N, CA, C, O and the ligand as a Tripos MOL2 file, in Angstrom:
@<TRIPOS>MOLECULE
protein
  297   295    75     0     0
PROTEIN
NO_CHARGES

@<TRIPOS>ATOM
      1 N          -9.3520   32.9610   -4.2530 N.3       1 MET1
      2 CA         -9.2600   31.4930   -4.2850 C.3       1 MET1
      3 C          -9.7430   30.9180   -2.9760 C.2       1 MET1
      4 O          -8.9860   31.0370   -2.0130 O.2       1 MET1
      5 N         -10.7710   30.3790   -2.8300 N.am      2 GLY2
      6 CA        -11.3890   29.6520   -1.6930 C.3       2 GLY2
      7 C         -10.6800   29.6910   -0.3280 C.2       2 GLY2
      8 O          -9.7190   30.4250   -0.0990 O.2       2 GLY2
      9 N         -11.1770   28.9250    0.4760 N.am      3 ARG3
     10 CA        -10.6280   28.8390    1.8490 C.3       3 ARG3
     11 C          -9.5000   27.7990    2.0080 C.2       3 ARG3
     12 O          -9.5350   26.7280    1.4030 O.2       3 ARG3
     13 N          -8.5590   28.1250    2.7890 N.am      4 GLY4
     14 CA         -7.4860   27.1540    3.0150 C.3       4 GLY4
     15 C          -6.6840   26.8880    1.7490 C.2       4 GLY4
     16 O          -7.2120   26.9750    0.6400 O.2       4 GLY4
     17 N          -5.5050   26.5890    1.9080 N.am      5 ARG5
     18 CA         -4.7130   26.2150    0.7180 C.3       5 ARG5
     19 C          -4.4360   24.7300    0.7940 C.2       5 ARG5
     20 O          -3.6840   24.2370    1.6350 O.2       5 ARG5
     21 N          -5.0560   24.0730   -0.0910 N.am      6 GLU6
     22 CA         -4.6750   22.6380   -0.1150 C.3       6 GLU6
     23 C          -3.4910   22.4300   -1.0590 C.2       6 GLU6
     24 O          -3.5510   22.6960   -2.2590 O.2       6 GLU6
     25 N          -2.4120   21.9400   -0.4480 N.am      7 PRO7
     26 CA         -1.2720   21.7570   -1.3570 C.3       7 PRO7
     27 C          -1.5820   20.7210   -2.4210 C.2       7 PRO7
     28 O          -2.1910   19.6900   -2.1390 O.2       7 PRO7
     29 N          -1.1640   20.9980   -3.6280 N.am      8 LEU8
     30 CA         -1.4230   20.0620   -4.7200 C.3       8 LEU8
     31 C          -0.1310   19.4330   -5.1360 C.2       8 LEU8
     32 O           0.9250   20.0660   -5.1560 O.2       8 LEU8
     33 N          -0.2340   18.1900   -5.4610 N.am      9 VAL9
     34 CA          0.9210   17.5050   -6.0220 C.3       9 VAL9
     35 C           0.5810   16.9230   -7.3570 C.2       9 VAL9
     36 O          -0.5900   16.7930   -7.7130 O.2       9 VAL9
     37 N           1.5970   16.5730   -8.0940 N.am     10 VAL10
     38 CA          1.3800   16.0020   -9.4310 C.3      10 VAL10
     39 C           1.6600   14.4730   -9.4230 C.2      10 VAL10
     40 O           2.7320   14.0180   -9.0250 O.2      10 VAL10
     41 N           0.7070   13.7550   -9.8540 N.am     11 CYS11
     42 CA          0.8800   12.2920   -9.9060 C.3      11 CYS11
     43 C           2.0200   11.9730  -10.8850 C.2      11 CYS11
     44 O           2.0420   12.4290  -12.0280 O.2      11 CYS11
     45 N           2.9330   11.1940  -10.3960 N.am     12 ASP12
     46 CA          4.0990   10.8320  -11.1780 C.3      12 ASP12
     47 C           3.7500    9.9620  -12.4120 C.2      12 ASP12
     48 O           4.4700    9.9060  -13.4090 O.2      12 ASP12
     49 N           2.6220    9.3090  -12.2660 N.am     13 ALA13
     50 CA          2.3230    8.3320  -13.3870 C.3      13 ALA13
     51 C           1.4780    9.0050  -14.4180 C.2      13 ALA13
     52 O           1.8040    8.8970  -15.6010 O.2      13 ALA13
     53 N           0.3980    9.7060  -14.0670 N.am     14 CYS14
     54 CA         -0.5020   10.2200  -15.0410 C.3      14 CYS14
     55 C          -0.4190   11.7450  -15.2590 C.2      14 CYS14
     56 O          -0.9610   12.3040  -16.2130 O.2      14 CYS14
     57 N           0.2920   12.3720  -14.3170 N.am     15 GLY15
     58 CA          0.4940   13.8160  -14.4370 C.3      15 GLY15
     59 C          -0.7200   14.6140  -13.9510 C.2      15 GLY15
     60 O          -0.7290   15.8350  -14.1060 O.2      15 GLY15
     61 N          -1.7030   14.0050  -13.3940 N.am     16 ARG16
     62 CA         -2.7810   14.6590  -12.8160 C.3      16 ARG16
     63 C          -2.4700   15.4390  -11.5450 C.2      16 ARG16
     64 O          -1.6360   15.0080  -10.7500 O.2      16 ARG16
     65 N          -3.1070   16.5450  -11.3460 N.am     17 THR17
     66 CA         -2.8290   17.2980  -10.1250 C.3      17 THR17
     67 C          -3.8930   16.8750   -9.0980 C.2      17 THR17
     68 O          -5.0950   16.9550   -9.3520 O.2      17 THR17
     69 N          -3.4140   16.4270   -7.9440 N.am     18 VAL18
     70 CA         -4.2770   15.9410   -6.9100 C.3      18 VAL18
     71 C          -3.9080   16.6190   -5.5780 C.2      18 VAL18
     72 O          -2.7580   16.9840   -5.3320 O.2      18 VAL18
     73 N          -4.9360   16.7670   -4.7380 N.am     19 PRO19
     74 CA         -4.6140   17.3480   -3.3650 C.3      19 PRO19
     75 C          -3.6870   16.4020   -2.6650 C.2      19 PRO19
     76 O          -3.7880   15.1800   -2.7750 O.2      19 PRO19
     77 N          -2.8020   16.9940   -1.9580 N.am     20 ARG20
     78 CA         -1.7590   16.1550   -1.2850 C.3      20 ARG20
     79 C          -2.2900   15.0750   -0.3620 C.2      20 ARG20
     80 O          -1.7560   13.9690   -0.2780 O.2      20 ARG20
     81 N          -3.3490   15.4330    0.3180 N.am     21 ASP21
     82 CA         -3.8460   14.4130    1.2360 C.3      21 ASP21
     83 C          -4.6010   13.2560    0.5290 C.2      21 ASP21
     84 O          -4.9740   12.2690    1.1630 O.2      21 ASP21
     85 N          -4.8020   13.3960   -0.7190 N.am     22 LYS22
     86 CA         -5.4400   12.3100   -1.5150 C.3      22 LYS22
     87 C          -4.3760   11.5740   -2.3200 C.2      22 LYS22
     88 O          -4.6560   10.6310   -3.0590 O.2      22 LYS22
     89 N          -3.1870   12.0310   -2.1510 N.am     23 ALA23
     90 CA         -2.1320   11.4010   -2.9780 C.3      23 ALA23
     91 C          -1.3430   10.4150   -2.1150 C.2      23 ALA23
     92 O          -1.3260   10.5470   -0.8920 O.2      23 ALA23
     93 N          -0.7110    9.4610   -2.7160 N.am     24 VAL24
     94 CA          0.0750    8.4430   -2.0510 C.3      24 VAL24
     95 C           1.5490    8.7910   -2.2540 C.2      24 VAL24
     96 O           2.0390    8.9190   -3.3760 O.2      24 VAL24
     97 N           2.2350    8.9380   -1.1170 N.am     25 GLU25
     98 CA          3.6520    9.2630   -1.1650 C.3      25 GLU25
     99 C           4.4530    7.9910   -1.3130 C.2      25 GLU25
    100 O           4.1940    6.9710   -0.6740 O.2      25 GLU25
    101 N           5.4230    8.0960   -2.1720 N.am     26 TYR26
    102 CA          6.1670    6.8970   -2.4110 C.3      26 TYR26
    103 C           7.5990    7.2420   -2.7140 C.2      26 TYR26
    104 O           7.8600    8.2560   -3.3630 O.2      26 TYR26
    105 N           8.5170    6.4500   -2.2770 N.am     27 PHE27
    106 CA          9.9250    6.7130   -2.5530 C.3      27 PHE27
    107 C          10.4040    5.7650   -3.6660 C.2      27 PHE27
    108 O          10.2910    4.5430   -3.5770 O.2      27 PHE27
    109 N          10.9320    6.3820   -4.6900 N.am     28 LYS28
    110 CA         11.2490    5.6080   -5.9230 C.3      28 LYS28
    111 C          12.7540    5.7340   -6.1070 C.2      28 LYS28
    112 O          13.3150    6.8290   -6.0680 O.2      28 LYS28
    113 N          13.3900    4.5890   -6.3070 N.am     29 SER29
    114 CA         14.8100    4.6390   -6.5520 C.3      29 SER29
    115 C          15.0090    4.9650   -8.0370 C.2      29 SER29
    116 O          14.3190    4.4230   -8.9010 O.2      29 SER29
    117 N          15.9300    5.8280   -8.3050 N.am     30 SER30
    118 CA         16.1420    6.1830   -9.7360 C.3      30 SER30
    119 C          17.5450    5.9410  -10.1100 C.2      30 SER30
    120 O          18.4600    6.1190   -9.3060 O.2      30 SER30
    121 N          17.7230    5.5490  -11.2880 N.am     31 VAL31
    122 CA         19.0630    5.4400  -11.8360 C.3      31 VAL31
    123 C          19.1820    6.4320  -12.9180 C.2      31 VAL31
    124 O          18.4260    6.3950  -13.8890 O.2      31 VAL31
    125 N          20.1160    7.3250  -12.7800 N.am     32 PHE32
    126 CA         20.2930    8.4290  -13.7080 C.3      32 PHE32
    127 C          21.5680    8.2480  -14.5170 C.2      32 PHE32
    128 O          22.5340    7.6040  -14.1090 O.2      32 PHE32
    129 N          21.5060    8.8290  -15.6260 N.am     33 ASP33
    130 CA         22.6910    9.0790  -16.4200 C.3      33 ASP33
    131 C          23.6010    7.9150  -16.6480 C.2      33 ASP33
    132 O          24.7860    7.9590  -16.3190 O.2      33 ASP33
    133 N          23.0520    6.8830  -17.2050 N.am     34 ILE34
    134 CA         24.0030    5.8400  -17.6040 C.3      34 ILE34
    135 C          24.3850    6.1650  -19.0300 C.2      34 ILE34
    136 O          23.6890    5.8980  -20.0090 O.2      34 ILE34
    137 N          25.5440    6.7590  -19.0510 N.am     35 ASP35
    138 CA         26.0560    7.3930  -20.2890 C.3      35 ASP35
    139 C          27.1770    6.5750  -20.8770 C.2      35 ASP35
    140 O          27.6930    5.6810  -20.2070 O.2      35 ASP35
    141 N          27.5680    6.8420  -22.0800 N.am     36 GLN36
    142 CA         28.6260    6.0550  -22.6710 C.3      36 GLN36
    143 C          29.9640    6.3690  -21.9880 C.2      36 GLN36
    144 O          30.7420    5.4510  -21.7320 O.2      36 GLN36
    145 N          30.2500    7.6450  -21.6880 N.am     37 LYS37
    146 CA         31.5750    7.8840  -21.1700 C.3      37 LYS37
    147 C          31.6160    8.0010  -19.6070 C.2      37 LYS37
    148 O          32.5380    7.5220  -18.9480 O.2      37 LYS37
    149 N          30.6030    8.6390  -19.0850 N.am     38 ASP38
    150 CA         30.5730    8.7050  -17.6210 C.3      38 ASP38
    151 C          29.4620    7.7790  -17.1350 C.2      38 ASP38
    152 O          28.2900    7.9200  -17.4830 O.2      38 ASP38
    153 N          29.8810    6.8580  -16.3390 N.am     39 ILE39
    154 CA         28.7950    6.0590  -15.7610 C.3      39 ILE39
    155 C          28.5300    6.5590  -14.3140 C.2      39 ILE39
    156 O          29.3100    6.3830  -13.3780 O.2      39 ILE39
    157 N          27.4240    7.1560  -14.2470 N.am     40 VAL40
    158 CA         26.9920    7.6870  -12.8840 C.3      40 VAL40
    159 C          25.7120    7.0270  -12.5440 C.2      40 VAL40
    160 O          24.6850    7.2100  -13.1980 O.2      40 VAL40
    161 N          25.7890    6.2800  -11.5390 N.am     41 VAL41
    162 CA         24.5890    5.5840  -11.0180 C.3      41 VAL41
    163 C          24.1890    6.2820   -9.7020 C.2      41 VAL41
    164 O          24.8860    6.2500   -8.6870 O.2      41 VAL41
    165 N          23.0320    6.9020   -9.8080 N.am     42 ASP42
    166 CA         22.5850    7.6210   -8.5950 C.3      42 ASP42
    167 C          21.4240    6.8620   -8.0420 C.2      42 ASP42
    168 O          20.3770    6.8120   -8.6860 O.2      42 ASP42
    169 N          21.5410    6.2930   -6.9330 N.am     43 LEU43
    170 CA         20.4550    5.5280   -6.3570 C.3      43 LEU43
    171 C          19.7060    6.2560   -5.2900 C.2      43 LEU43
    172 O          19.0370    5.6370   -4.4620 O.2      43 LEU43
    173 N          19.8040    7.5690   -5.2920 N.am     44 THR44
    174 CA         19.0500    8.3220   -4.2930 C.3      44 THR44
    175 C          17.5820    8.1200   -4.5260 C.2      44 THR44
    176 O          17.1060    8.0100   -5.6560 O.2      44 THR44
    177 N          16.9070    8.0760   -3.4630 N.am     45 ARG45
    178 CA         15.4670    7.8420   -3.5560 C.3      45 ARG45
    179 C          14.7180    9.1130   -3.7460 C.2      45 ARG45
    180 O          14.9210   10.0670   -2.9960 O.2      45 ARG45
    181 N          13.8880    9.1590   -4.6910 N.am     46 ARG46
    182 CA         13.1850   10.3540   -5.0740 C.3      46 ARG46
    183 C          11.7460   10.1850   -4.5240 C.2      46 ARG46
    184 O          11.1040    9.1450   -4.6650 O.2      46 ARG46
    185 N          11.3140   11.2350   -3.9170 N.am     47 LYS47
    186 CA          9.9220   11.2040   -3.4020 C.3      47 LYS47
    187 C           9.0250   11.5760   -4.5030 C.2      47 LYS47
    188 O           9.1890   12.6150   -5.1430 O.2      47 LYS47
    189 N           8.0410   10.7050   -4.7410 N.am     48 VAL48
    190 CA          7.0390   11.0120   -5.7250 C.3      48 VAL48
    191 C           5.6270   10.8160   -5.1630 C.2      48 VAL48
    192 O           5.4360   10.2270   -4.0990 O.2      48 VAL48
    193 N           4.6650   11.3190   -5.8980 N.am     49 PHE49
    194 CA          3.2670   11.1110   -5.4120 C.3      49 PHE49
    195 C           2.5190   10.4810   -6.5110 C.2      49 PHE49
    196 O           2.7430   10.7270   -7.6960 O.2      49 PHE49
    197 N           1.5650    9.6090   -6.0560 N.am     50 TYR50
    198 CA          0.6630    8.9770   -7.0680 C.3      50 TYR50
    199 C          -0.7510    9.3150   -6.6300 C.2      50 TYR50
    200 O          -1.0390    9.4120   -5.4370 O.2      50 TYR50
    201 N          -1.6400    9.4960   -7.6220 N.am     51 CYS51
    202 CA         -3.0590    9.6390   -7.3050 C.3      51 CYS51
    203 C          -3.5060    8.2230   -6.8600 C.2      51 CYS51
    204 O          -2.7990    7.2380   -7.0720 O.2      51 CYS51
    205 N          -4.6680    8.1600   -6.2560 N.am     52 ILE52
    206 CA         -5.1310    6.9350   -5.7010 C.3      52 ILE52
    207 C          -5.2730    5.8330   -6.7720 C.2      52 ILE52
    208 O          -4.9110    4.6810   -6.5350 O.2      52 ILE52
    209 N          -5.7850    6.1890   -7.9080 N.am     53 SER53
    210 CA         -5.9820    5.1670   -8.9150 C.3      53 SER53
    211 C          -4.6270    4.6460   -9.4820 C.2      53 SER53
    212 O          -4.4960    3.4600   -9.7830 O.2      53 SER53
    213 N          -3.6790    5.5030   -9.6140 N.am     54 CYS54
    214 CA         -2.4450    5.0750  -10.1190 C.3      54 CYS54
    215 C          -1.7220    4.1990   -9.0050 C.2      54 CYS54
    216 O          -1.0420    3.2210   -9.3160 O.2      54 CYS54
    217 N          -1.8940    4.5790   -7.7860 N.am     55 ALA55
    218 CA         -1.2910    3.8710   -6.7000 C.3      55 ALA55
    219 C          -1.8580    2.4620   -6.7040 C.2      55 ALA55
    220 O          -1.1210    1.4850   -6.5640 O.2      55 ALA55
    221 N          -3.1540    2.3630   -6.8620 N.am     56 LYS56
    222 CA         -3.7990    1.0510   -6.9170 C.3      56 LYS56
    223 C          -3.2970    0.2540   -8.1060 C.2      56 LYS56
    224 O          -2.9640   -0.9260   -7.9970 O.2      56 LYS56
    225 N          -3.2540    0.9190   -9.2210 N.am     57 HIS57
    226 CA         -2.8500    0.2770  -10.4400 C.3      57 HIS57
    227 C          -1.3920   -0.2140  -10.3340 C.2      57 HIS57
    228 O          -1.0490   -1.2820  -10.8400 O.2      57 HIS57
    229 N          -0.5850    0.5480   -9.7010 N.am     58 ARG58
    230 CA          0.8530    0.1630   -9.6250 C.3      58 ARG58
    231 C           1.1410   -0.6180   -8.3160 C.2      58 ARG58
    232 O           2.2950   -0.8850   -7.9820 O.2      58 ARG58
    233 N           0.1270   -0.9520   -7.6330 N.am     59 LYS59
    234 CA          0.2920   -1.8330   -6.4520 C.3      59 LYS59
    235 C           1.1800   -1.1430   -5.3650 C.2      59 LYS59
    236 O           1.8930   -1.8000   -4.6060 O.2      59 LYS59
    237 N           1.0980    0.1850   -5.3360 N.am     60 ILE60
    238 CA          1.8480    0.8650   -4.3390 C.3      60 ILE60
    239 C           1.4400    0.5230   -2.9640 C.2      60 ILE60
    240 O           2.2780    0.4020   -2.0700 O.2      60 ILE60
    241 N           0.1310    0.3600   -2.7650 N.am     61 PHE61
    242 CA         -0.3380    0.0020   -1.4410 C.3      61 PHE61
    243 C           0.2480   -1.3480   -0.9860 C.2      61 PHE61
    244 O           0.6480   -1.5180    0.1660 O.2      61 PHE61
    245 N           0.2780   -2.2350   -1.8720 N.am     62 GLU62
    246 CA          0.8470   -3.5730   -1.4570 C.3      62 GLU62
    247 C           2.3390   -3.4520   -1.1560 C.2      62 GLU62
    248 O           2.8420   -4.0820   -0.2260 O.2      62 GLU62
    249 N           3.0190   -2.6700   -1.9160 N.am     63 LYS63
    250 CA          4.4450   -2.4600   -1.6720 C.3      63 LYS63
    251 C           4.6470   -1.8620   -0.3180 C.2      63 LYS63
    252 O           5.5110   -2.2650    0.4610 O.2      63 LYS63
    253 N           3.8030   -0.8680   -0.0620 N.am     64 LYS64
    254 CA          3.9320   -0.1410    1.2430 C.3      64 LYS64
    255 C           3.6520   -1.1060    2.3640 C.2      64 LYS64
    256 O           4.3650   -1.1150    3.3680 O.2      64 LYS64
    257 N           2.6080   -1.9330    2.2100 N.am     65 LYS65
    258 CA          2.2470   -2.8780    3.2100 C.3      65 LYS65
    259 C           3.3920   -3.8270    3.4900 C.2      65 LYS65
    260 O           3.7370   -4.1240    4.6330 O.2      65 LYS65
    261 N           3.9650   -4.2900    2.3860 N.am     66 LYS66
    262 CA          5.0840   -5.1930    2.4420 C.3      66 LYS66
    263 C           6.2640   -4.5400    3.2030 C.2      66 LYS66
    264 O           6.8810   -5.1670    4.0640 O.2      66 LYS66
    265 N           6.5420   -3.3440    2.8850 N.am     67 MET67
    266 CA          7.5730   -2.6510    3.6000 C.3      67 MET67
    267 C           7.3120   -2.5510    5.0740 C.2      67 MET67
    268 O           8.1970   -2.7450    5.9080 O.2      67 MET67
    269 N           6.0380   -2.2340    5.3790 N.am     68 LEU68
    270 CA          5.6800   -2.1060    6.7780 C.3      68 LEU68
    271 C           5.8340   -3.3860    7.5330 C.2      68 LEU68
    272 O           6.3750   -3.4140    8.6390 O.2      68 LEU68
    273 N           5.3470   -4.4690    6.9230 N.am     69 SER69
    274 CA          5.3850   -5.7750    7.5830 C.3      69 SER69
    275 C           6.8580   -6.2220    7.7270 C.2      69 SER69
    276 O           7.2180   -6.8650    8.7130 O.2      69 SER69
    277 N           7.6840   -5.8850    6.7590 N.am     70 LYS70
    278 CA          9.0990   -6.2320    6.7760 C.3      70 LYS70
    279 C           9.6960   -5.5290    7.9670 C.2      70 LYS70
    280 O          10.4320   -6.1370    8.7440 O.2      70 LYS70
    281 N           9.3870   -4.2500    8.1240 N.am     71 ASN71
    282 CA          9.9870   -3.4530    9.1590 C.3      71 ASN71
    283 C           9.5240   -3.9610   10.4990 C.2      71 ASN71
    284 O          10.2970   -3.9870   11.4570 O.2      71 ASN71
    285 N           8.2650   -4.3660   10.5800 N.am     72 ALA72
    286 CA          7.7320   -4.8690   11.8320 C.3      72 ALA72
    287 C           8.4160   -6.1290   12.3020 C.2      72 ALA72
    288 O           8.5220   -6.4070   13.4970 O.2      72 ALA72
    289 N           8.8780   -6.8860   11.3150 N.am     73 ARG73
    290 CA          9.4810   -8.2010   11.6190 C.3      73 ARG73
    291 C          10.9170   -8.0050   12.1380 C.2      73 ARG73
    292 O          11.4140   -8.8190   12.9170 O.2      73 ARG73
    293 N          11.5590   -6.9510   11.7130 N.am     74 GLU74
    294 CA         12.9850   -6.8370   12.0590 C.3      74 GLU74
    295 C          13.1460   -6.2480   13.4540 C.2      74 GLU74
    296 O          14.2700   -6.0740   13.9250 O.2      74 GLU74
    297 ZN         -2.2160    9.1960  -11.4460 Zn       75 ZN75
@<TRIPOS>BOND
     1     1     2 1
     2     2     3 1
     3     3     4 2
     4     3     5 am
     5     5     6 1
     6     6     7 1
     7     7     8 2
     8     7     9 am
     9     9    10 1
    10    10    11 1
    11    11    12 2
    12    11    13 am
    13    13    14 1
    14    14    15 1
    15    15    16 2
    16    15    17 am
    17    17    18 1
    18    18    19 1
    19    19    20 2
    20    19    21 am
    21    21    22 1
    22    22    23 1
    23    23    24 2
    24    23    25 am
    25    25    26 1
    26    26    27 1
    27    27    28 2
    28    27    29 am
    29    29    30 1
    30    30    31 1
    31    31    32 2
    32    31    33 am
    33    33    34 1
    34    34    35 1
    35    35    36 2
    36    35    37 am
    37    37    38 1
    38    38    39 1
    39    39    40 2
    40    39    41 am
    41    41    42 1
    42    42    43 1
    43    43    44 2
    44    43    45 am
    45    45    46 1
    46    46    47 1
    47    47    48 2
    48    47    49 am
    49    49    50 1
    50    50    51 1
    51    51    52 2
    52    51    53 am
    53    53    54 1
    54    54    55 1
    55    55    56 2
    56    55    57 am
    57    57    58 1
    58    58    59 1
    59    59    60 2
    60    59    61 am
    61    61    62 1
    62    62    63 1
    63    63    64 2
    64    63    65 am
    65    65    66 1
    66    66    67 1
    67    67    68 2
    68    67    69 am
    69    69    70 1
    70    70    71 1
    71    71    72 2
    72    71    73 am
    73    73    74 1
    74    74    75 1
    75    75    76 2
    76    75    77 am
    77    77    78 1
    78    78    79 1
    79    79    80 2
    80    79    81 am
    81    81    82 1
    82    82    83 1
    83    83    84 2
    84    83    85 am
    85    85    86 1
    86    86    87 1
    87    87    88 2
    88    87    89 am
    89    89    90 1
    90    90    91 1
    91    91    92 2
    92    91    93 am
    93    93    94 1
    94    94    95 1
    95    95    96 2
    96    95    97 am
    97    97    98 1
    98    98    99 1
    99    99   100 2
   100    99   101 am
   101   101   102 1
   102   102   103 1
   103   103   104 2
   104   103   105 am
   105   105   106 1
   106   106   107 1
   107   107   108 2
   108   107   109 am
   109   109   110 1
   110   110   111 1
   111   111   112 2
   112   111   113 am
   113   113   114 1
   114   114   115 1
   115   115   116 2
   116   115   117 am
   117   117   118 1
   118   118   119 1
   119   119   120 2
   120   119   121 am
   121   121   122 1
   122   122   123 1
   123   123   124 2
   124   123   125 am
   125   125   126 1
   126   126   127 1
   127   127   128 2
   128   127   129 am
   129   129   130 1
   130   130   131 1
   131   131   132 2
   132   131   133 am
   133   133   134 1
   134   134   135 1
   135   135   136 2
   136   135   137 am
   137   137   138 1
   138   138   139 1
   139   139   140 2
   140   139   141 am
   141   141   142 1
   142   142   143 1
   143   143   144 2
   144   143   145 am
   145   145   146 1
   146   146   147 1
   147   147   148 2
   148   147   149 am
   149   149   150 1
   150   150   151 1
   151   151   152 2
   152   151   153 am
   153   153   154 1
   154   154   155 1
   155   155   156 2
   156   155   157 am
   157   157   158 1
   158   158   159 1
   159   159   160 2
   160   159   161 am
   161   161   162 1
   162   162   163 1
   163   163   164 2
   164   163   165 am
   165   165   166 1
   166   166   167 1
   167   167   168 2
   168   167   169 am
   169   169   170 1
   170   170   171 1
   171   171   172 2
   172   171   173 am
   173   173   174 1
   174   174   175 1
   175   175   176 2
   176   175   177 am
   177   177   178 1
   178   178   179 1
   179   179   180 2
   180   179   181 am
   181   181   182 1
   182   182   183 1
   183   183   184 2
   184   183   185 am
   185   185   186 1
   186   186   187 1
   187   187   188 2
   188   187   189 am
   189   189   190 1
   190   190   191 1
   191   191   192 2
   192   191   193 am
   193   193   194 1
   194   194   195 1
   195   195   196 2
   196   195   197 am
   197   197   198 1
   198   198   199 1
   199   199   200 2
   200   199   201 am
   201   201   202 1
   202   202   203 1
   203   203   204 2
   204   203   205 am
   205   205   206 1
   206   206   207 1
   207   207   208 2
   208   207   209 am
   209   209   210 1
   210   210   211 1
   211   211   212 2
   212   211   213 am
   213   213   214 1
   214   214   215 1
   215   215   216 2
   216   215   217 am
   217   217   218 1
   218   218   219 1
   219   219   220 2
   220   219   221 am
   221   221   222 1
   222   222   223 1
   223   223   224 2
   224   223   225 am
   225   225   226 1
   226   226   227 1
   227   227   228 2
   228   227   229 am
   229   229   230 1
   230   230   231 1
   231   231   232 2
   232   231   233 am
   233   233   234 1
   234   234   235 1
   235   235   236 2
   236   235   237 am
   237   237   238 1
   238   238   239 1
   239   239   240 2
   240   239   241 am
   241   241   242 1
   242   242   243 1
   243   243   244 2
   244   243   245 am
   245   245   246 1
   246   246   247 1
   247   247   248 2
   248   247   249 am
   249   249   250 1
   250   250   251 1
   251   251   252 2
   252   251   253 am
   253   253   254 1
   254   254   255 1
   255   255   256 2
   256   255   257 am
   257   257   258 1
   258   258   259 1
   259   259   260 2
   260   259   261 am
   261   261   262 1
   262   262   263 1
   263   263   264 2
   264   263   265 am
   265   265   266 1
   266   266   267 1
   267   267   268 2
   268   267   269 am
   269   269   270 1
   270   270   271 1
   271   271   272 2
   272   271   273 am
   273   273   274 1
   274   274   275 1
   275   275   276 2
   276   275   277 am
   277   277   278 1
   278   278   279 1
   279   279   280 2
   280   279   281 am
   281   281   282 1
   282   282   283 1
   283   283   284 2
   284   283   285 am
   285   285   286 1
   286   286   287 1
   287   287   288 2
   288   287   289 am
   289   289   290 1
   290   290   291 1
   291   291   292 2
   292   291   293 am
   293   293   294 1
   294   294   295 1
   295   295   296 2
@<TRIPOS>SUBSTRUCTURE
     1 MET1         2 RESIDUE 1 A MET
     2 GLY2         6 RESIDUE 1 A GLY
     3 ARG3        10 RESIDUE 1 A ARG
     4 GLY4        14 RESIDUE 1 A GLY
     5 ARG5        18 RESIDUE 1 A ARG
     6 GLU6        22 RESIDUE 1 A GLU
     7 PRO7        26 RESIDUE 1 A PRO
     8 LEU8        30 RESIDUE 1 A LEU
     9 VAL9        34 RESIDUE 1 A VAL
    10 VAL10       38 RESIDUE 1 A VAL
    11 CYS11       42 RESIDUE 1 A CYS
    12 ASP12       46 RESIDUE 1 A ASP
    13 ALA13       50 RESIDUE 1 A ALA
    14 CYS14       54 RESIDUE 1 A CYS
    15 GLY15       58 RESIDUE 1 A GLY
    16 ARG16       62 RESIDUE 1 A ARG
    17 THR17       66 RESIDUE 1 A THR
    18 VAL18       70 RESIDUE 1 A VAL
    19 PRO19       74 RESIDUE 1 A PRO
    20 ARG20       78 RESIDUE 1 A ARG
    21 ASP21       82 RESIDUE 1 A ASP
    22 LYS22       86 RESIDUE 1 A LYS
    23 ALA23       90 RESIDUE 1 A ALA
    24 VAL24       94 RESIDUE 1 A VAL
    25 GLU25       98 RESIDUE 1 A GLU
    26 TYR26      102 RESIDUE 1 A TYR
    27 PHE27      106 RESIDUE 1 A PHE
    28 LYS28      110 RESIDUE 1 A LYS
    29 SER29      114 RESIDUE 1 A SER
    30 SER30      118 RESIDUE 1 A SER
    31 VAL31      122 RESIDUE 1 A VAL
    32 PHE32      126 RESIDUE 1 A PHE
    33 ASP33      130 RESIDUE 1 A ASP
    34 ILE34      134 RESIDUE 1 A ILE
    35 ASP35      138 RESIDUE 1 A ASP
    36 GLN36      142 RESIDUE 1 A GLN
    37 LYS37      146 RESIDUE 1 A LYS
    38 ASP38      150 RESIDUE 1 A ASP
    39 ILE39      154 RESIDUE 1 A ILE
    40 VAL40      158 RESIDUE 1 A VAL
    41 VAL41      162 RESIDUE 1 A VAL
    42 ASP42      166 RESIDUE 1 A ASP
    43 LEU43      170 RESIDUE 1 A LEU
    44 THR44      174 RESIDUE 1 A THR
    45 ARG45      178 RESIDUE 1 A ARG
    46 ARG46      182 RESIDUE 1 A ARG
    47 LYS47      186 RESIDUE 1 A LYS
    48 VAL48      190 RESIDUE 1 A VAL
    49 PHE49      194 RESIDUE 1 A PHE
    50 TYR50      198 RESIDUE 1 A TYR
    51 CYS51      202 RESIDUE 1 A CYS
    52 ILE52      206 RESIDUE 1 A ILE
    53 SER53      210 RESIDUE 1 A SER
    54 CYS54      214 RESIDUE 1 A CYS
    55 ALA55      218 RESIDUE 1 A ALA
    56 LYS56      222 RESIDUE 1 A LYS
    57 HIS57      226 RESIDUE 1 A HIS
    58 ARG58      230 RESIDUE 1 A ARG
    59 LYS59      234 RESIDUE 1 A LYS
    60 ILE60      238 RESIDUE 1 A ILE
    61 PHE61      242 RESIDUE 1 A PHE
    62 GLU62      246 RESIDUE 1 A GLU
    63 LYS63      250 RESIDUE 1 A LYS
    64 LYS64      254 RESIDUE 1 A LYS
    65 LYS65      258 RESIDUE 1 A LYS
    66 LYS66      262 RESIDUE 1 A LYS
    67 MET67      266 RESIDUE 1 A MET
    68 LEU68      270 RESIDUE 1 A LEU
    69 SER69      274 RESIDUE 1 A SER
    70 LYS70      278 RESIDUE 1 A LYS
    71 ASN71      282 RESIDUE 1 A ASN
    72 ALA72      286 RESIDUE 1 A ALA
    73 ARG73      290 RESIDUE 1 A ARG
    74 GLU74      294 RESIDUE 1 A GLU
    75 ZN75       297 GROUP 0 **** ****
């Protein structure tokens, strides 16, 4: 298998496998297991990756920019 190992990640949106350096890392809050008897709300942030086109489509770049400018202001 060729030179160097490029780590591959799976796009959370389309399921495509993309090289990690071409993927966009994003932290997504998830709510799990809202069940009838046990209500467990887990707001842990899950690290996901998106391929460039999904990131664009989902405006991940804008969100990241927003987050960055918000942090810069504080
Ligand atoms: Zn994708």
